[in-house]
N, C-alpha and C positions, 0 to 999 in steps of 0.2 A: 469269464471262462478261462481256465488254464489251458494253454496249448502245449501239447507234447508232440515233439517231432521225432521221426526216426533218426537213426545215426546219420551224421553227415557223410559217412563212408558207405552208406547203403547204395546198392545198385537196384533199381526198381525192376521187378519181374513182370510187370504189365503196366501199360499206359492206357488211361481212359480219357477220351476226348468228348466233351460236350460238342455240339455241332454249331448251332447258330451263335454267331459272335465269337466263336472259338476257332472253327475251321474255316468259316467264311465271315467276312465283315458285313453282315446283313441286318443287324438289329434295327437300324433306322427304317428299313422297309417293313418289318414286323410292326414297329411302333406306328408308322403311318396307317397300316391296314387296321390296327386296333382302334385308332382314333376315329377312323371312318365308321367302323362297326359300332363303337360306343355311341357316336352321334346318331346312328340310325335307330339305336335303342332308346334314345332320349337321354343319354348319360353324357355329361360333360367331363372330359378327362384332359390332363396335361401330359405332354410327352414324358416328363420326368417321372410322373406316377407310373406310367406303363413300364418304363425302363427299370424302375426301382422295384415295383411290386409284382410284375407279371412274369419276369424272367425265370425260366425253369419250371413254371407251374403248368399243369395240365389245363387244356382249354375248358373243360367242364368246371374246374375250380375257378377259373377266371370269370367265366360267364355267370356262374352262380353268385359270385361277388358283385358283378355288375347289375344283375337282375335276379334277385333271389326267387322270384315267382316263376321263372322260366321253366317250362316243361321240357321233358327229355327230347321230344321230337323237334321243338323249336331250337333247343340247344345244339342239336346235331346239325340242323340246317344253317344256323348262324355261324357255327364253327367252320363248317365247309366253305361258306361264302367268304369268311375272313381269310382263310388259307388260299383260296383261289385269287383273291385280291392281292395278297402278299406275293404270290408267285408271278402274277402279272407285273407288279411293280418291280420285283427283284430280277426278273429274267435277264435284262440287258446288262446287269452288273455282277452276274455270277462269276466268281473267281476264288481260288484258294488263297488263304492267308499266305503272306510271303514266307517261304521256307517250309511250308507244311509238307509239300510233296517230297522234298528232300529228307525231312525228318522221318516221315513214314517209311521211306526206303531204307534209311539207316537203321531204324528200329527193326524192320523186317529182316535185314541182313544180320543183325545181332541175335535174331530168334526171340525178340521181345514181342509178345502179342499185344495188339492194340484193339480197343473196343470203343465203339461209339455208344454214348449213353445220353439220350436227348429226349425232351418233352415234345419234339417236333412230330407231327403226324407222319404216317407212312408215305403219303404223297410228297410231303416236304422233304422227307429223308431221301426219297428217290430223286427229287428235284436236285438236291445237292450231291448226294453220293454217286448217282448214275450220271448226272449232268456233268460232273467233273471227273468221272471214271475213277473214283476213289474206293468204291465198295470192296474191291479185292485186296485193299490194304488192311482190312479189318478182319480179325478173327470172329467177331460177333457184333451185332447191332442191337441195342436194347432201346426200346421205345416206351413211351408213357403208358401204353395199353398193357404192358407186361408187368406193371407194378401197381400197387394200391394207391400210393401217395406220390405227389410231385415234390420237387425241391422246394424248400430247404430240408425236407426229410431225406434220409440216406438211401431209401429203397432202391432207386435206380442204379446207384453206384455199387451197392452190395450185390445186386443182380448181375451187374457187369463183371464183377470179380468172380462170381460163381460160374459164369459162362466160360471163363478161361482157367478155372481151377486155381486161382491165386488168392492168397490170403489178403484181406484189405490192407494190412499194414505194409505190404509189399507192392502196393499200387500207387501210382501217381496220377492225379487228375489235372487236366488242363480245362480251365473254366473262365468265362468272361464275367459272370454275374456273382454278386454277393450271395444270393440264394444258393447258387451252385457251389461256391466255396464252403458255405456253411454246411451243405449237404455232404460234401467230401469229408469235411472234418468230422461230421456226425458219424460217418461210415468208418472212421479210423484211418483215413488216408491222408497223405500229404497233397497239397494243391499248389499248382502254379497258375496265377491269375493272368489272364490275357487282357491287355488294356484297350479294348475296343469301345466300351461304354463306361467303364469305371476307372477311377484313378488308382494308382499304386497304393495310396494310403487306405482307401476303402477296401480294397481287396485284401491287403495285409491285415487290416483291422478285423476282417471277417475270418482270418486264419490262414491266408495264403502264405506259403513259405517263400515263394518267389513271385515276381510279377515280370511280364515280358511284353514288349510292344508287338513282337511277331516272333517267328521261329528262326529267323536269321540271326537275331541278336539275343542270345540266351547267355546267362551268367555261366562262368566256367564251372562252378560247383554243380549247377543244374546239368550241364553237359556231361560232367563226370558221373553224376548219379544215373544218367541214362546210358552210360558206357559209350558215349560218342567220342570219336577222335577229333 
């Protein structure tokens, strides 16, 4: 795949954040909850499989892959139980990624709208956004129920751009997962990979223009593209 990036002199007009693994370092708790859920369904999974294949996908897409015969009522029940288990495990560890709060404040001061675009359920969005008092930092929140397909399809990021009236080429996406980076690139957006579960090499191979460990240590050209001092 040929990667085309926007000009290095571009200042992005909107910033889109994935949530899990990007705003909070919580993917290991999701993985643990999925492993328990899969075991209850009689499916043997490895953590690496969950991290590689499930990230950014909708719960119904995941459960359909785990148990193709699952009916809608059972799927809804199992998905709910999995998310309850995740929140129980993650509650004591809830914290924003280093530098996130400061970055959001700086973008808000610059007049750059920020959007959350996540496959997380409404309850999980509330768990993070309200639990950390971050909701007011975002112009919009886009969830999986608002689009037809999960990542790596571009739907959720395209909807996020629509929510703030910014063309995709002028949006930057922060993402922790290969599926999310692929979705951002498919949407025609640049991506900055956050190295919570993936290496810099895998994120960049998927198309990330930058990779960062957290929001305190961002490359100078990324800070310039975000008009940060």
